[in-house]
C-alpha positions in Angstrom: -35.2 50.5 -18.3 -36.2 52.1 -21.6 -39.6 52.1 -23.2 -41.4 53.7 -26.1 -42.4 56.7 -24.0 -38.9 57.6 -22.9 -36.9 57.0 -26.1 -37.5 59.0 -29.2 -38.8 57.2 -32.3 -36.2 56.3 -34.8 -36.5 57.4 -38.4 -39.3 55.8 -40.4 -37.8 52.9 -42.5 -39.8 54.0 -45.5 -38.5 57.5 -45.3 -34.9 56.2 -45.1 -35.7 53.9 -48.0 -36.9 56.8 -50.1 -34.0 59.0 -49.2 -31.5 56.2 -50.1 -33.2 55.7 -53.5 -33.2 59.4 -54.3 -29.7 60.3 -53.2 -27.1 57.6 -52.5 -25.8 57.8 -48.9 -28.6 60.0 -47.6 -30.4 57.2 -46.0 -27.3 56.5 -43.8 -27.1 60.2 -43.0 -30.7 60.1 -41.7 -29.8 57.1 -39.6 -26.9 59.0 -38.0 -24.1 56.9 -39.7 -22.8 59.3 -42.4 -19.4 57.6 -42.5 -21.0 54.4 -43.6 -22.9 56.3 -46.3 -19.7 58.0 -47.5 -18.0 54.6 -47.7 -20.8 53.2 -49.9 -20.6 56.3 -52.1 -16.8 56.0 -52.4 -17.0 52.3 -53.5 -19.9 53.2 -55.8 -17.7 55.7 -57.7 -14.6 53.4 -57.6 -16.4 50.3 -58.9 -18.3 52.3 -61.4 -15.1 53.6 -62.8 -13.4 50.2 -62.8 -16.4 48.8 -64.7 -16.1 51.4 -67.4 -12.5 50.3 -68.0 -13.2 46.6 -68.3 -16.7 46.7 -69.9 -17.1 45.9 -73.6 -17.0 48.9 -75.9 -20.6 48.3 -77.1 -22.1 48.0 -73.6 -24.9 50.3 -72.6 -24.7 52.9 -69.8 -25.8 50.4 -67.1 -23.4 47.8 -68.4 -20.5 50.2 -68.4 -21.3 51.3 -64.8 -22.6 48.0 -63.4 -20.2 47.9 -60.4 -21.4 51.3 -59.2 -25.1 50.2 -59.6 -24.4 47.1 -57.6 -23.0 49.1 -54.7 -25.9 51.6 -55.0 -28.4 48.7 -54.7 -26.5 47.3 -51.7 -26.4 50.7 -50.0 -30.2 51.0 -50.4 -30.8 47.6 -48.8 -28.3 48.3 -46.0 -29.9 51.6 -45.0 -33.4 50.1 -45.1 -32.2 47.1 -43.0 -30.6 49.3 -40.4 -33.7 51.5 -40.2 -36.1 48.5 -40.0 -34.1 46.9 -37.2 -34.0 50.1 -35.2 -37.7 50.8 -35.7 -38.7 47.2 -34.8 -36.5 47.3 -31.6 -38.0 50.6 -30.6 -41.6 49.4 -31.4 -41.2 46.3 -29.3 -39.4 48.0 -26.5 -36.2 46.0 -26.9 -34.0 46.9 -23.9 -30.7 45.5 -25.3 -28.1 47.9 -26.6 -27.5 48.0 -30.3 -24.5 45.7 -30.3 -25.0 44.5 -33.9 -26.4 41.0 -33.1 -27.9 39.9 -36.4 -31.7 39.5 -36.3 -32.0 40.2 -32.6 -30.6 36.8 -31.7 -28.2 36.7 -28.8 -25.0 34.8 -29.3 -24.5 31.5 -27.4 -22.0 31.6 -24.6 
């Protein structure tokens, strides 16, 4: 049986959010899933590069790299979501393992 006293507090979701905004992938590193952060970074670079090849010649900087910015925004949201779920589970003393059930809802059997 785990409770708040015996398990260490997870990273603060706002700290993870700030880190993810400042440096792409760093929020995932703080959460202990650096591979996921590296995957987001990889796809950010690839889609940013692809967008530069298909964008109109008169497009601005954001327009030329829109694919990379899209993945950047998704990585920020993903890191914050993971941190928020972990923090809420810790705060409420959730005893279930982190099996990836969305929203803390157990699947029907």
